[in-house]
Structure formats: C-alpha cells, structure tokens
N, C-alpha and C positions, 0 to 999 in steps of 0.2 A: 503389570506391564502389558502394553498393547502395541499394535502396528497400525499405520494408516495406509490405505490403498492410494493415497494421493499426497506423497511427500512434496515439500516445497522444491522449487528449482530456481534457476536464475531468471526465468521468465515470470513476469507478474501474474498472480492469480488471486482468487478470492477478492475480486475488485468490488468495492462497496461505495455507492454514492448515496449521500445523505446531506442534510443541512446542518449548519453549525450556529445558526441564529435564525433570523427571519427567512422562511423558506422561499420568499420571493426574491431575495437578494444574496443568498449565501449558498455555498456548496462546499461539502467536505468529501474527499476521496481517499479511501484506504485501499492498500493492497498488500500482499504477503510475497516474500521471496525467501530463498535460501539465505543462510548467513553470509554467503559469499558476496552478496550484494549489499554493500554498506551505506549506500545513499540512493536517492531517487529524486525525480522532479516531474512536474506536470507542465506540459505545454498546451496553451489554450488560446483561442482567438474569440473576441466578442463578435457577435453576429453583426454583419454589415460592415465590418472593418477588415482591413488586410494586415493588421498588426498582430503579431504573435507575442505572448507574454510567457514567462517561465517562472514557476514557483518551486523552490526547493522543499523537499519533504522532510519531516521530522521522522527519524527512524528509531525504533525501539526494538530491542532484542526480547523475544519471548522464548522461555525455556520450559520444557516439560520432560523431567528426567524419566518419566514412565513411558514415553513414546519412544520406542527403541529405534525406529528407523527414520526419525525426523525430530530429535530432541530440541533443536534450536533453529528458530526462524526469525526473520526480521519483518516487522510490521511498519509500513511507511504510511504517513498521513500528510495531506496537504489540505489547507483550508483556504 
C-alpha cells in the first residue's frame, strides 16, 4: 500500500497533449479528475476564426486499490 502527495480533485490536472494520428492535423487531450467529475469537454477555436467548438470527452474510471488516499480517479480524453 502507498499514498500519493497529489490526490485528484475536481480541478483538472495531469493535462497531456499529444497527437492521435497525423501530427500536423490531429490533437488528443487527456486529463485527470476525482471520481466526482463524471464527464468533461474541451472548448476550442481554430486560429483566425471567432467560432468556438466543443467536444465531449470520453471518461474512464481508473482504480488502484493499493493507493490508499486516491484509489479511484477519472481519466478524460478528447481527440
């Protein structure tokens, strides 16, 4: 059993940007929250435009029974 110095909260953290296909045209965004946050979304605007778009995240529950102070977190992903 172990403890983390940085348990998840309702605020997004561990934000990771990477590509999901061609690095020139794709973007994947992931972040972690506490299990209290059951959904998420990313709001973005293409450069040179005034129009905002929103994409709903896919949310997966991650469990670690050996992590005594943060055993369940949610990992959100938008592509």
